[in-house]
N, CA, C, O and the ligand as a Tripos MOL2 file, in Angstrom:
@<TRIPOS>MOLECULE
protein
  301   299    76     0     0
PROTEIN
NO_CHARGES

@<TRIPOS>ATOM
      1 N          12.7270   15.7730  -16.1250 N.3       1 MET1
      2 CA         12.3490   14.5120  -15.4580 C.3       1 MET1
      3 C          13.2300   13.3660  -15.9470 C.2       1 MET1
      4 O          13.4200   13.1930  -17.1500 O.2       1 MET1
      5 N          13.7510   12.6070  -15.0350 N.am      2 PRO2
      6 CA         14.5380   11.4450  -15.4620 C.3       2 PRO2
      7 C          13.6320   10.4140  -16.1120 C.2       2 PRO2
      8 O          12.4370   10.3230  -15.8320 O.2       2 PRO2
      9 N          14.2540    9.6420  -16.9890 N.am      3 LYS3
     10 CA         13.4870    8.5230  -17.5440 C.3       3 LYS3
     11 C          13.2620    7.5050  -16.4500 C.2       3 LYS3
     12 O          14.1880    7.1260  -15.7340 O.2       3 LYS3
     13 N          12.0630    7.0800  -16.3310 N.am      4 LYS4
     14 CA         11.7490    6.1410  -15.2540 C.3       4 LYS4
     15 C          10.6340    5.2340  -15.7210 C.2       4 LYS4
     16 O           9.6930    5.6470  -16.3980 O.2       4 LYS4
     17 N          10.7760    3.9960  -15.3360 N.am      5 LYS5
     18 CA          9.7040    3.0600  -15.6390 C.3       5 LYS5
     19 C           8.6030    3.2430  -14.5930 C.2       5 LYS5
     20 O           8.6890    2.7060  -13.4880 O.2       5 LYS5
     21 N           7.5910    3.9910  -14.9470 N.am      6 LEU6
     22 CA          6.4650    4.1570  -14.0290 C.3       6 LEU6
     23 C           5.5220    2.9800  -14.1710 C.2       6 LEU6
     24 O           5.2930    2.4640  -15.2650 O.2       6 LEU6
     25 N           4.9880    2.5750  -13.0500 N.am      7 LYS7
     26 CA          3.9080    1.6090  -13.1470 C.3       7 LYS7
     27 C           2.7690    2.2860  -13.8720 C.2       7 LYS7
     28 O           2.4800    3.4590  -13.6360 O.2       7 LYS7
     29 N           2.1420    1.5680  -14.7290 N.am      8 SER8
     30 CA          1.0180    2.1250  -15.4600 C.3       8 SER8
     31 C          -0.0240    2.6630  -14.5010 C.2       8 SER8
     32 O          -0.2980    2.0660  -13.4600 O.2       8 SER8
     33 N          -0.6020    3.7990  -14.8630 N.am      9 LYS9
     34 CA         -1.6930    4.3490  -14.0480 C.3       9 LYS9
     35 C          -2.8470    3.3690  -13.9480 C.2       9 LYS9
     36 O          -3.6140    3.3820  -12.9860 O.2       9 LYS9
     37 N          -2.9530    2.5380  -14.9350 N.am     10 GLU10
     38 CA         -4.0780    1.6220  -14.9430 C.3      10 GLU10
     39 C          -3.8180    0.3700  -14.1290 C.2      10 GLU10
     40 O          -4.7200   -0.4370  -13.9040 O.2      10 GLU10
     41 N          -2.5650    0.2120  -13.6860 N.am     11 LYS11
     42 CA         -2.2660   -0.9930  -12.9320 C.3      11 LYS11
     43 C          -2.9320   -0.9380  -11.5600 C.2      11 LYS11
     44 O          -2.8210    0.0490  -10.8330 O.2      11 LYS11
     45 N          -3.5990   -1.9820  -11.2410 N.am     12 ILE12
     46 CA         -4.2520   -2.0830   -9.9440 C.3      12 ILE12
     47 C          -3.6000   -3.2210   -9.1720 C.2      12 ILE12
     48 O          -3.4880   -4.3390   -9.6740 O.2      12 ILE12
     49 N          -3.1700   -2.9270   -7.9490 N.am     13 VAL13
     50 CA         -2.5090   -3.9180   -7.1150 C.3      13 VAL13
     51 C          -3.4600   -4.3230   -5.9980 C.2      13 VAL13
     52 O          -3.9940   -3.4720   -5.2860 O.2      13 VAL13
     53 N          -3.6630   -5.6150   -5.8530 N.am     14 LYS14
     54 CA         -4.5080   -6.1040   -4.7650 C.3      14 LYS14
     55 C          -3.6580   -6.3560   -3.5290 C.2      14 LYS14
     56 O          -2.6540   -7.0650   -3.5910 O.2      14 LYS14
     57 N          -4.0570   -5.7820   -2.4240 N.am     15 VAL15
     58 CA         -3.3660   -5.9770   -1.1550 C.3      15 VAL15
     59 C          -4.4010   -6.3050   -0.0850 C.2      15 VAL15
     60 O          -5.6080   -6.2080   -0.3100 O.2      15 VAL15
     61 N          -3.8980   -6.6950    1.0860 N.am     16 TYR16
     62 CA         -4.7890   -7.1950    2.1370 C.3      16 TYR16
     63 C          -4.5510   -6.4190    3.4200 C.2      16 TYR16
     64 O          -3.4210   -6.0620    3.7520 O.2      16 TYR16
     65 N          -5.6350   -6.1660    4.1310 N.am     17 MET17
     66 CA         -5.5640   -5.3430    5.3370 C.3      17 MET17
     67 C          -6.4010   -5.9430    6.4490 C.2      17 MET17
     68 O          -7.3620   -6.6740    6.2090 O.2      17 MET17
     69 N          -6.0090   -5.6130    7.6750 N.am     18 CYS18
     70 CA         -6.8820   -5.7710    8.8310 C.3      18 CYS18
     71 C          -8.1570   -4.9670    8.5650 C.2      18 CYS18
     72 O          -8.0860   -3.7950    8.1950 O.2      18 CYS18
     73 N          -9.3040   -5.5850    8.7500 N.am     19 ALA19
     74 CA        -10.5660   -4.9060    8.4430 C.3      19 ALA19
     75 C         -10.8140   -3.7130    9.3560 C.2      19 ALA19
     76 O         -11.4810   -2.7600    8.9530 O.2      19 ALA19
     77 N         -10.2940   -3.7480   10.5660 N.am     20 THR20
     78 CA        -10.4380   -2.5940   11.4650 C.3      20 THR20
     79 C          -9.6020   -1.4250   10.9660 C.2      20 THR20
     80 O         -10.0500   -0.2790   11.0180 O.2      20 THR20
     81 N          -8.3860   -1.7010   10.4810 N.am     21 ASP21
     82 CA         -7.5610   -0.6430    9.8830 C.3      21 ASP21
     83 C          -8.3090   -0.0040    8.7160 C.2      21 ASP21
     84 O          -8.3040    1.2160    8.5470 O.2      21 ASP21
     85 N          -8.9450   -0.8460    7.9240 N.am     22 TRP22
     86 CA         -9.6890   -0.3420    6.7680 C.3      22 TRP22
     87 C         -10.8590    0.5440    7.2040 C.2      22 TRP22
     88 O         -11.0650    1.6220    6.6460 O.2      22 TRP22
     89 N         -11.6080    0.0970    8.1810 N.am     23 GLU23
     90 CA        -12.8160    0.8230    8.5630 C.3      23 GLU23
     91 C         -12.5140    2.0960    9.3470 C.2      23 GLU23
     92 O         -13.2520    3.0760    9.2410 O.2      23 GLU23
     93 N         -11.4320    2.0930   10.1360 N.am     24 TRP24
     94 CA        -11.2220    3.1860   11.0840 C.3      24 TRP24
     95 C          -9.9500    3.9830   10.8560 C.2      24 TRP24
     96 O          -9.8730    5.1310   11.2920 O.2      24 TRP24
     97 N          -8.9500    3.4220   10.1910 N.am     25 GLU25
     98 CA         -7.6530    4.0820   10.1890 C.3      25 GLU25
     99 C          -7.1940    4.6190    8.8410 C.2      25 GLU25
    100 O          -6.6700    5.7310    8.7750 O.2      25 GLU25
    101 N          -7.3730    3.8700    7.7800 N.am     26 ILE26
    102 CA         -6.7470    4.3010    6.5260 C.3      26 ILE26
    103 C          -7.3350    5.6450    6.0760 C.2      26 ILE26
    104 O          -8.5510    5.8170    5.9970 O.2      26 ILE26
    105 N          -6.4460    6.5750    5.7880 N.am     27 GLY27
    106 CA         -6.8670    7.9040    5.3650 C.3      27 GLY27
    107 C          -7.3180    8.7970    6.4930 C.2      27 GLY27
    108 O          -7.6670    9.9530    6.2540 O.2      27 GLY27
    109 N          -7.3220    8.3000    7.7150 N.am     28 GLU28
    110 CA         -7.8510    9.0710    8.8500 C.3      28 GLU28
    111 C          -6.7880    9.3860    9.8890 C.2      28 GLU28
    112 O          -6.8370   10.4460   10.5130 O.2      28 GLU28
    113 N          -5.8380    8.4980   10.0880 N.am     29 VAL29
    114 CA         -4.8660    8.6920   11.1640 C.3      29 VAL29
    115 C          -3.5530    9.2350   10.6120 C.2      29 VAL29
    116 O          -3.2430    9.0640    9.4330 O.2      29 VAL29
    117 N          -2.7900    9.8880   11.4760 N.am     30 LEU30
    118 CA         -1.4500   10.3210   11.1010 C.3      30 LEU30
    119 C          -0.5560    9.0990   10.9800 C.2      30 LEU30
    120 O          -0.7660    8.0950   11.6610 O.2      30 LEU30
    121 N           0.4400    9.1900   10.1120 N.am     31 GLY31
    122 CA          1.3530    8.0630    9.9620 C.3      31 GLY31
    123 C           0.7990    7.0410    8.9900 C.2      31 GLY31
    124 O          -0.1440    7.3070    8.2450 O.2      31 GLY31
    125 N           1.4060    5.8710    9.0170 N.am     32 SER32
    126 CA          1.0960    4.8720    8.0080 C.3      32 SER32
    127 C           0.0790    3.8560    8.5020 C.2      32 SER32
    128 O          -0.0810    3.6310    9.7010 O.2      32 SER32
    129 N          -0.5930    3.2600    7.5450 N.am     33 THR33
    130 CA         -1.4940    2.1510    7.8110 C.3      33 THR33
    131 C          -1.0170    0.9840    6.9580 C.2      33 THR33
    132 O          -0.9910    1.0860    5.7310 O.2      33 THR33
    133 N          -0.6390   -0.1210    7.5900 N.am     34 PRO34
    134 CA          0.0020   -1.1920    6.8100 C.3      34 PRO34
    135 C          -0.9600   -1.9590    5.9120 C.2      34 PRO34
    136 O          -2.1170   -2.2080    6.2510 O.2      34 PRO34
    137 N          -0.4230   -2.3220    4.7450 N.am     35 VAL35
    138 CA         -1.0990   -3.2520    3.8530 C.3      35 VAL35
    139 C          -0.1140   -4.3890    3.5620 C.2      35 VAL35
    140 O           1.0980   -4.2160    3.6830 O.2      35 VAL35
    141 N          -0.6370   -5.5240    3.1870 N.am     36 TYR36
    142 CA          0.1930   -6.7210    3.0180 C.3      36 TYR36
    143 C          -0.0440   -7.3240    1.6420 C.2      36 TYR36
    144 O          -1.1360   -7.2450    1.0780 O.2      36 TYR36
    145 N           1.0200   -7.9300    1.1240 N.am     37 SER37
    146 CA          0.9460   -8.4380   -0.2440 C.3      37 SER37
    147 C           0.2010   -9.7580   -0.3510 C.2      37 SER37
    148 O          -0.1840  -10.1710   -1.4460 O.2      37 SER37
    149 N          -0.0030  -10.4200    0.7770 N.am     38 SER38
    150 CA         -0.7580  -11.6690    0.7340 C.3      38 SER38
    151 C          -1.4980  -11.8480    2.0530 C.2      38 SER38
    152 O          -1.1430  -11.2510    3.0690 O.2      38 SER38
    153 N          -2.5310  -12.6790    2.0140 N.am     39 VAL39
    154 CA         -3.2680  -13.0030    3.2390 C.3      39 VAL39
    155 C          -2.3310  -13.6760    4.2380 C.2      39 VAL39
    156 O          -2.4290  -13.4560    5.4450 O.2      39 VAL39
    157 N          -1.4110  -14.5090    3.7120 N.am     40 LYS40
    158 CA         -0.4890  -15.1970    4.6140 C.3      40 LYS40
    159 C           0.3950  -14.2060    5.3750 C.2      40 LYS40
    160 O           0.5460  -14.3190    6.5910 O.2      40 LYS40
    161 N           0.9790  -13.2360    4.6620 N.am     41 SER41
    162 CA          1.8540  -12.3010    5.3730 C.3      41 SER41
    163 C           1.0550  -11.4300    6.3340 C.2      41 SER41
    164 O           1.5520  -11.0780    7.4040 O.2      41 SER41
    165 N          -0.1630  -11.0800    5.9720 N.am     42 LEU42
    166 CA         -1.0260  -10.3480    6.9070 C.3      42 LEU42
    167 C          -1.2490  -11.1590    8.1850 C.2      42 LEU42
    168 O          -1.1000  -10.6470    9.2940 O.2      42 LEU42
    169 N          -1.6070  -12.4300    8.0080 N.am     43 LYS43
    170 CA         -1.8630  -13.2780    9.1780 C.3      43 LYS43
    171 C          -0.6010  -13.4880   10.0060 C.2      43 LYS43
    172 O          -0.6600  -13.5610   11.2330 O.2      43 LYS43
    173 N           0.5520  -13.5870    9.3220 N.am     44 ASP44
    174 CA          1.8210  -13.7840   10.0400 C.3      44 ASP44
    175 C           2.1720  -12.5680   10.8970 C.2      44 ASP44
    176 O           2.7300  -12.7130   11.9840 O.2      44 ASP44
    177 N           1.8470  -11.3730   10.4090 N.am     45 GLU45
    178 CA          2.2530  -10.1440   11.0910 C.3      45 GLU45
    179 C           1.2090   -9.6210   12.0730 C.2      45 GLU45
    180 O           1.5500   -8.9540   13.0490 O.2      45 GLU45
    181 N          -0.0470   -9.9200   11.8180 N.am     46 ARG46
    182 CA         -1.1260   -9.2810   12.5820 C.3      46 ARG46
    183 C          -2.0740  -10.3290   13.1470 C.2      46 ARG46
    184 O          -3.0080  -10.7660   12.4750 O.2      46 ARG46
    185 N          -1.8260  -10.7200   14.3740 N.am     47 SER47
    186 CA         -2.6980  -11.7250   14.9860 C.3      47 SER47
    187 C          -4.1050  -11.1760   15.2350 C.2      47 SER47
    188 O          -5.0400  -11.9520   15.4330 O.2      47 SER47
    189 N          -4.2680   -9.8450   15.2290 N.am     48 CYS48
    190 CA         -5.5760   -9.2280   15.4720 C.3      48 CYS48
    191 C          -6.6160   -9.6280   14.4300 C.2      48 CYS48
    192 O          -7.8150   -9.5430   14.6960 O.2      48 CYS48
    193 N          -6.1750  -10.0640   13.2450 N.am     49 VAL49
    194 CA         -7.1540  -10.3180   12.1830 C.3      49 VAL49
    195 C          -8.0900  -11.4910   12.4840 C.2      49 VAL49
    196 O          -9.1470  -11.6310   11.8690 O.2      49 VAL49
    197 N          -7.6780  -12.3340   13.4480 N.am     50 GLU50
    198 CA         -8.6070  -13.3910   13.8520 C.3      50 GLU50
    199 C          -9.8970  -12.7790   14.3760 C.2      50 GLU50
    200 O         -10.9790  -13.3370   14.1900 O.2      50 GLU50
    201 N          -9.7800  -11.6400   15.0250 N.am     51 GLU51
    202 CA        -10.9650  -10.9310   15.5240 C.3      51 GLU51
    203 C         -11.4290   -9.8250   14.5780 C.2      51 GLU51
    204 O         -12.6290   -9.6300   14.3830 O.2      51 GLU51
    205 N         -10.4840   -9.1100   13.9970 N.am     52 CYS52
    206 CA        -10.8290   -7.9290   13.1880 C.3      52 CYS52
    207 C         -11.4010   -8.2970   11.8280 C.2      52 CYS52
    208 O         -12.2310   -7.5720   11.2810 O.2      52 CYS52
    209 N         -10.9610   -9.4140   11.2880 N.am     53 GLY53
    210 CA        -11.3260   -9.7500    9.9180 C.3      53 GLY53
    211 C         -10.3050   -9.2060    8.9370 C.2      53 GLY53
    212 O          -9.4010   -8.4550    9.3010 O.2      53 GLY53
    213 N         -10.4730   -9.6030    7.6830 N.am     54 ILE54
    214 CA         -9.5200   -9.2530    6.6230 C.3      54 ILE54
    215 C         -10.2910   -8.6910    5.4380 C.2      54 ILE54
    216 O         -11.3380   -9.2190    5.0640 O.2      54 ILE54
    217 N          -9.7710   -7.6200    4.8510 N.am     55 VAL55
    218 CA        -10.3350   -7.1020    3.6060 C.3      55 VAL55
    219 C          -9.2700   -7.1080    2.5140 C.2      55 VAL55
    220 O          -8.0830   -6.9200    2.7780 O.2      55 VAL55
    221 N          -9.7210   -7.3270    1.2870 N.am     56 GLU56
    222 CA         -8.8650   -7.1690    0.1140 C.3      56 GLU56
    223 C          -9.1360   -5.7840   -0.4460 C.2      56 GLU56
    224 O         -10.2880   -5.3760   -0.5930 O.2      56 GLU56
    225 N          -8.0520   -5.0560   -0.7590 N.am     57 VAL57
    226 CA         -8.1570   -3.6700   -1.2100 C.3      57 VAL57
    227 C          -7.4110   -3.5440   -2.5320 C.2      57 VAL57
    228 O          -6.3730   -4.1770   -2.7270 O.2      57 VAL57
    229 N          -7.9350   -2.7320   -3.4320 N.am     58 GLU58
    230 CA         -7.2490   -2.4560   -4.6950 C.3      58 GLU58
    231 C          -6.5710   -1.0990   -4.6270 C.2      58 GLU58
    232 O          -7.2140   -0.0940   -4.3230 O.2      58 GLU58
    233 N          -5.2710   -1.0660   -4.9100 N.am     59 VAL59
    234 CA         -4.4920    0.1780   -4.8760 C.3      59 VAL59
    235 C          -4.1600    0.5800   -6.3030 C.2      59 VAL59
    236 O          -3.6830   -0.2340   -7.0940 O.2      59 VAL59
    237 N          -4.4100    1.8210   -6.6200 N.am     60 LYS60
    238 CA         -4.1450    2.3280   -7.9590 C.3      60 LYS60
    239 C          -3.4500    3.6810   -7.8590 C.2      60 LYS60
    240 O          -3.8970    4.5560   -7.1170 O.2      60 LYS60
    241 N          -2.3730    3.8530   -8.5930 N.am     61 LEU61
    242 CA         -1.6880    5.1470   -8.6400 C.3      61 LEU61
    243 C          -2.6020    6.1770   -9.2860 C.2      61 LEU61
    244 O          -3.0850    5.9710  -10.4000 O.2      61 LEU61
    245 N          -2.8420    7.2880   -8.5880 N.am     62 SER62
    246 CA         -3.6900    8.3260   -9.1770 C.3      62 SER62
    247 C          -2.8860    9.5600   -9.5670 C.2      62 SER62
    248 O          -3.2540   10.2540  -10.5150 O.2      62 SER62
    249 N          -1.7940    9.8510   -8.8560 N.am     63 GLN63
    250 CA         -1.0150   11.0460   -9.1740 C.3      63 GLN63
    251 C           0.3800   10.9090   -8.5950 C.2      63 GLN63
    252 O           0.5580   10.4180   -7.4810 O.2      63 GLN63
    253 N           1.3830   11.3550   -9.3740 N.am     64 TRP64
    254 CA          2.7650   11.3810   -8.8920 C.3      64 TRP64
    255 C           2.9530   12.7410   -8.2260 C.2      64 TRP64
    256 O           3.0020   13.7520   -8.9270 O.2      64 TRP64
    257 N           3.0610   12.8020   -6.9000 N.am     65 ILE65
    258 CA          3.0240   14.0610   -6.1660 C.3      65 ILE65
    259 C           4.3810   14.7680   -6.1590 C.2      65 ILE65
    260 O           4.4600   15.9780   -6.3670 O.2      65 ILE65
    261 N           5.4390   14.0040   -5.9190 N.am     66 GLN66
    262 CA          6.7780   14.6130   -5.8570 C.3      66 GLN66
    263 C           7.6890   13.8140   -6.7510 C.2      66 GLN66
    264 O           7.7200   12.5860   -6.6690 O.2      66 GLN66
    265 N           8.4460   14.5030   -7.6200 N.am     67 PRO67
    266 CA          9.3120   13.7440   -8.5170 C.3      67 PRO67
    267 C          10.4450   13.0580   -7.7680 C.2      67 PRO67
    268 O          10.8830   13.5020   -6.7060 O.2      67 PRO67
    269 N          10.8970   11.9700   -8.3540 N.am     68 GLU68
    270 CA         12.0320   11.2480   -7.8040 C.3      68 GLU68
    271 C          13.2600   12.1520   -7.8370 C.2      68 GLU68
    272 O          13.4260   12.9280   -8.7780 O.2      68 GLU68
    273 N          14.1140   12.0660   -6.8350 N.am     69 ASN69
    274 CA         15.3000   12.9010   -6.7740 C.3      69 ASN69
    275 C          16.4580   12.0920   -6.1770 C.2      69 ASN69
    276 O          17.0020   12.4550   -5.1340 O.2      69 ASN69
    277 N          16.8200   11.0230   -6.8280 N.am     70 ARG70
    278 CA         17.8920   10.1780   -6.3230 C.3      70 ARG70
    279 C          19.2370   10.7430   -6.7100 C.2      70 ARG70
    280 O          19.4170   11.2390   -7.8220 O.2      70 ARG70
    281 N          20.1950   10.6680   -5.7760 N.am     71 LYS71
    282 CA         21.5460   11.1340   -6.0620 C.3      71 LYS71
    283 C          22.3910   10.0430   -6.7130 C.2      71 LYS71
    284 O          23.3650   10.3190   -7.4130 O.2      71 LYS71
    285 N          21.9970    8.8160   -6.4660 N.am     72 TRP72
    286 CA         22.8160    7.7050   -6.9340 C.3      72 TRP72
    287 C          22.2450    7.1500   -8.2350 C.2      72 TRP72
    288 O          21.1020    7.4070   -8.6130 O.2      72 TRP72
    289 N          23.0980    6.3780   -8.8950 N.am     73 GLY73
    290 CA         22.6320    5.6560  -10.0580 C.3      73 GLY73
    291 C          22.5430    6.4940  -11.3140 C.2      73 GLY73
    292 O          21.9690    6.0530  -12.3100 O.2      73 GLY73
    293 N          23.1150    7.7280  -11.2880 N.am     74 LYS74
    294 CA         23.0750    8.5420  -12.4980 C.3      74 LYS74
    295 C          24.2550    8.2170  -13.4000 C.2      74 LYS74
    296 O          25.3110    7.7950  -12.9280 O.2      74 LYS74
    297 N          24.0710    8.4140  -14.6910 N.am     75 GLY75
    298 CA         25.1550    8.1980  -15.6390 C.3      75 GLY75
    299 C          25.1240    6.7880  -16.0630 C.2      75 GLY75
    300 O          25.9540    6.3680  -16.8690 O.2      75 GLY75
    301 ZN         -6.8310   -5.6750   13.4290 Zn       76 ZN76
@<TRIPOS>BOND
     1     1     2 1
     2     2     3 1
     3     3     4 2
     4     3     5 am
     5     5     6 1
     6     6     7 1
     7     7     8 2
     8     7     9 am
     9     9    10 1
    10    10    11 1
    11    11    12 2
    12    11    13 am
    13    13    14 1
    14    14    15 1
    15    15    16 2
    16    15    17 am
    17    17    18 1
    18    18    19 1
    19    19    20 2
    20    19    21 am
    21    21    22 1
    22    22    23 1
    23    23    24 2
    24    23    25 am
    25    25    26 1
    26    26    27 1
    27    27    28 2
    28    27    29 am
    29    29    30 1
    30    30    31 1
    31    31    32 2
    32    31    33 am
    33    33    34 1
    34    34    35 1
    35    35    36 2
    36    35    37 am
    37    37    38 1
    38    38    39 1
    39    39    40 2
    40    39    41 am
    41    41    42 1
    42    42    43 1
    43    43    44 2
    44    43    45 am
    45    45    46 1
    46    46    47 1
    47    47    48 2
    48    47    49 am
    49    49    50 1
    50    50    51 1
    51    51    52 2
    52    51    53 am
    53    53    54 1
    54    54    55 1
    55    55    56 2
    56    55    57 am
    57    57    58 1
    58    58    59 1
    59    59    60 2
    60    59    61 am
    61    61    62 1
    62    62    63 1
    63    63    64 2
    64    63    65 am
    65    65    66 1
    66    66    67 1
    67    67    68 2
    68    67    69 am
    69    69    70 1
    70    70    71 1
    71    71    72 2
    72    71    73 am
    73    73    74 1
    74    74    75 1
    75    75    76 2
    76    75    77 am
    77    77    78 1
    78    78    79 1
    79    79    80 2
    80    79    81 am
    81    81    82 1
    82    82    83 1
    83    83    84 2
    84    83    85 am
    85    85    86 1
    86    86    87 1
    87    87    88 2
    88    87    89 am
    89    89    90 1
    90    90    91 1
    91    91    92 2
    92    91    93 am
    93    93    94 1
    94    94    95 1
    95    95    96 2
    96    95    97 am
    97    97    98 1
    98    98    99 1
    99    99   100 2
   100    99   101 am
   101   101   102 1
   102   102   103 1
   103   103   104 2
   104   103   105 am
   105   105   106 1
   106   106   107 1
   107   107   108 2
   108   107   109 am
   109   109   110 1
   110   110   111 1
   111   111   112 2
   112   111   113 am
   113   113   114 1
   114   114   115 1
   115   115   116 2
   116   115   117 am
   117   117   118 1
   118   118   119 1
   119   119   120 2
   120   119   121 am
   121   121   122 1
   122   122   123 1
   123   123   124 2
   124   123   125 am
   125   125   126 1
   126   126   127 1
   127   127   128 2
   128   127   129 am
   129   129   130 1
   130   130   131 1
   131   131   132 2
   132   131   133 am
   133   133   134 1
   134   134   135 1
   135   135   136 2
   136   135   137 am
   137   137   138 1
   138   138   139 1
   139   139   140 2
   140   139   141 am
   141   141   142 1
   142   142   143 1
   143   143   144 2
   144   143   145 am
   145   145   146 1
   146   146   147 1
   147   147   148 2
   148   147   149 am
   149   149   150 1
   150   150   151 1
   151   151   152 2
   152   151   153 am
   153   153   154 1
   154   154   155 1
   155   155   156 2
   156   155   157 am
   157   157   158 1
   158   158   159 1
   159   159   160 2
   160   159   161 am
   161   161   162 1
   162   162   163 1
   163   163   164 2
   164   163   165 am
   165   165   166 1
   166   166   167 1
   167   167   168 2
   168   167   169 am
   169   169   170 1
   170   170   171 1
   171   171   172 2
   172   171   173 am
   173   173   174 1
   174   174   175 1
   175   175   176 2
   176   175   177 am
   177   177   178 1
   178   178   179 1
   179   179   180 2
   180   179   181 am
   181   181   182 1
   182   182   183 1
   183   183   184 2
   184   183   185 am
   185   185   186 1
   186   186   187 1
   187   187   188 2
   188   187   189 am
   189   189   190 1
   190   190   191 1
   191   191   192 2
   192   191   193 am
   193   193   194 1
   194   194   195 1
   195   195   196 2
   196   195   197 am
   197   197   198 1
   198   198   199 1
   199   199   200 2
   200   199   201 am
   201   201   202 1
   202   202   203 1
   203   203   204 2
   204   203   205 am
   205   205   206 1
   206   206   207 1
   207   207   208 2
   208   207   209 am
   209   209   210 1
   210   210   211 1
   211   211   212 2
   212   211   213 am
   213   213   214 1
   214   214   215 1
   215   215   216 2
   216   215   217 am
   217   217   218 1
   218   218   219 1
   219   219   220 2
   220   219   221 am
   221   221   222 1
   222   222   223 1
   223   223   224 2
   224   223   225 am
   225   225   226 1
   226   226   227 1
   227   227   228 2
   228   227   229 am
   229   229   230 1
   230   230   231 1
   231   231   232 2
   232   231   233 am
   233   233   234 1
   234   234   235 1
   235   235   236 2
   236   235   237 am
   237   237   238 1
   238   238   239 1
   239   239   240 2
   240   239   241 am
   241   241   242 1
   242   242   243 1
   243   243   244 2
   244   243   245 am
   245   245   246 1
   246   246   247 1
   247   247   248 2
   248   247   249 am
   249   249   250 1
   250   250   251 1
   251   251   252 2
   252   251   253 am
   253   253   254 1
   254   254   255 1
   255   255   256 2
   256   255   257 am
   257   257   258 1
   258   258   259 1
   259   259   260 2
   260   259   261 am
   261   261   262 1
   262   262   263 1
   263   263   264 2
   264   263   265 am
   265   265   266 1
   266   266   267 1
   267   267   268 2
   268   267   269 am
   269   269   270 1
   270   270   271 1
   271   271   272 2
   272   271   273 am
   273   273   274 1
   274   274   275 1
   275   275   276 2
   276   275   277 am
   277   277   278 1
   278   278   279 1
   279   279   280 2
   280   279   281 am
   281   281   282 1
   282   282   283 1
   283   283   284 2
   284   283   285 am
   285   285   286 1
   286   286   287 1
   287   287   288 2
   288   287   289 am
   289   289   290 1
   290   290   291 1
   291   291   292 2
   292   291   293 am
   293   293   294 1
   294   294   295 1
   295   295   296 2
   296   295   297 am
   297   297   298 1
   298   298   299 1
   299   299   300 2
@<TRIPOS>SUBSTRUCTURE
     1 MET1         2 RESIDUE 1 A MET
     2 PRO2         6 RESIDUE 1 A PRO
     3 LYS3        10 RESIDUE 1 A LYS
     4 LYS4        14 RESIDUE 1 A LYS
     5 LYS5        18 RESIDUE 1 A LYS
     6 LEU6        22 RESIDUE 1 A LEU
     7 LYS7        26 RESIDUE 1 A LYS
     8 SER8        30 RESIDUE 1 A SER
     9 LYS9        34 RESIDUE 1 A LYS
    10 GLU10       38 RESIDUE 1 A GLU
    11 LYS11       42 RESIDUE 1 A LYS
    12 ILE12       46 RESIDUE 1 A ILE
    13 VAL13       50 RESIDUE 1 A VAL
    14 LYS14       54 RESIDUE 1 A LYS
    15 VAL15       58 RESIDUE 1 A VAL
    16 TYR16       62 RESIDUE 1 A TYR
    17 MET17       66 RESIDUE 1 A MET
    18 CYS18       70 RESIDUE 1 A CYS
    19 ALA19       74 RESIDUE 1 A ALA
    20 THR20       78 RESIDUE 1 A THR
    21 ASP21       82 RESIDUE 1 A ASP
    22 TRP22       86 RESIDUE 1 A TRP
    23 GLU23       90 RESIDUE 1 A GLU
    24 TRP24       94 RESIDUE 1 A TRP
    25 GLU25       98 RESIDUE 1 A GLU
    26 ILE26      102 RESIDUE 1 A ILE
    27 GLY27      106 RESIDUE 1 A GLY
    28 GLU28      110 RESIDUE 1 A GLU
    29 VAL29      114 RESIDUE 1 A VAL
    30 LEU30      118 RESIDUE 1 A LEU
    31 GLY31      122 RESIDUE 1 A GLY
    32 SER32      126 RESIDUE 1 A SER
    33 THR33      130 RESIDUE 1 A THR
    34 PRO34      134 RESIDUE 1 A PRO
    35 VAL35      138 RESIDUE 1 A VAL
    36 TYR36      142 RESIDUE 1 A TYR
    37 SER37      146 RESIDUE 1 A SER
    38 SER38      150 RESIDUE 1 A SER
    39 VAL39      154 RESIDUE 1 A VAL
    40 LYS40      158 RESIDUE 1 A LYS
    41 SER41      162 RESIDUE 1 A SER
    42 LEU42      166 RESIDUE 1 A LEU
    43 LYS43      170 RESIDUE 1 A LYS
    44 ASP44      174 RESIDUE 1 A ASP
    45 GLU45      178 RESIDUE 1 A GLU
    46 ARG46      182 RESIDUE 1 A ARG
    47 SER47      186 RESIDUE 1 A SER
    48 CYS48      190 RESIDUE 1 A CYS
    49 VAL49      194 RESIDUE 1 A VAL
    50 GLU50      198 RESIDUE 1 A GLU
    51 GLU51      202 RESIDUE 1 A GLU
    52 CYS52      206 RESIDUE 1 A CYS
    53 GLY53      210 RESIDUE 1 A GLY
    54 ILE54      214 RESIDUE 1 A ILE
    55 VAL55      218 RESIDUE 1 A VAL
    56 GLU56      222 RESIDUE 1 A GLU
    57 VAL57      226 RESIDUE 1 A VAL
    58 GLU58      230 RESIDUE 1 A GLU
    59 VAL59      234 RESIDUE 1 A VAL
    60 LYS60      238 RESIDUE 1 A LYS
    61 LEU61      242 RESIDUE 1 A LEU
    62 SER62      246 RESIDUE 1 A SER
    63 GLN63      250 RESIDUE 1 A GLN
    64 TRP64      254 RESIDUE 1 A TRP
    65 ILE65      258 RESIDUE 1 A ILE
    66 GLN66      262 RESIDUE 1 A GLN
    67 PRO67      266 RESIDUE 1 A PRO
    68 GLU68      270 RESIDUE 1 A GLU
    69 ASN69      274 RESIDUE 1 A ASN
    70 ARG70      278 RESIDUE 1 A ARG
    71 LYS71      282 RESIDUE 1 A LYS
    72 TRP72      286 RESIDUE 1 A TRP
    73 GLY73      290 RESIDUE 1 A GLY
    74 LYS74      294 RESIDUE 1 A LYS
    75 GLY75      298 RESIDUE 1 A GLY
    76 ZN76       301 GROUP 0 **** ****
């Protein structure tokens, strides 16, 4: 394994989502479900939140599934 600065497992990142995405999509649909680093960027990108609402979500790394395999930056 290459030396890598992993984010601590204990680090929790707060992100913001459309409340409908949270209730119906995350973990359920194929593909990605967007999260945003701030309420402002969520509102800028997703006009639906005026109707859907906004939730704050905590993201925590639970397991490193596939090791990094970068070709560049070695040596
Ligand atoms: Zn929405």
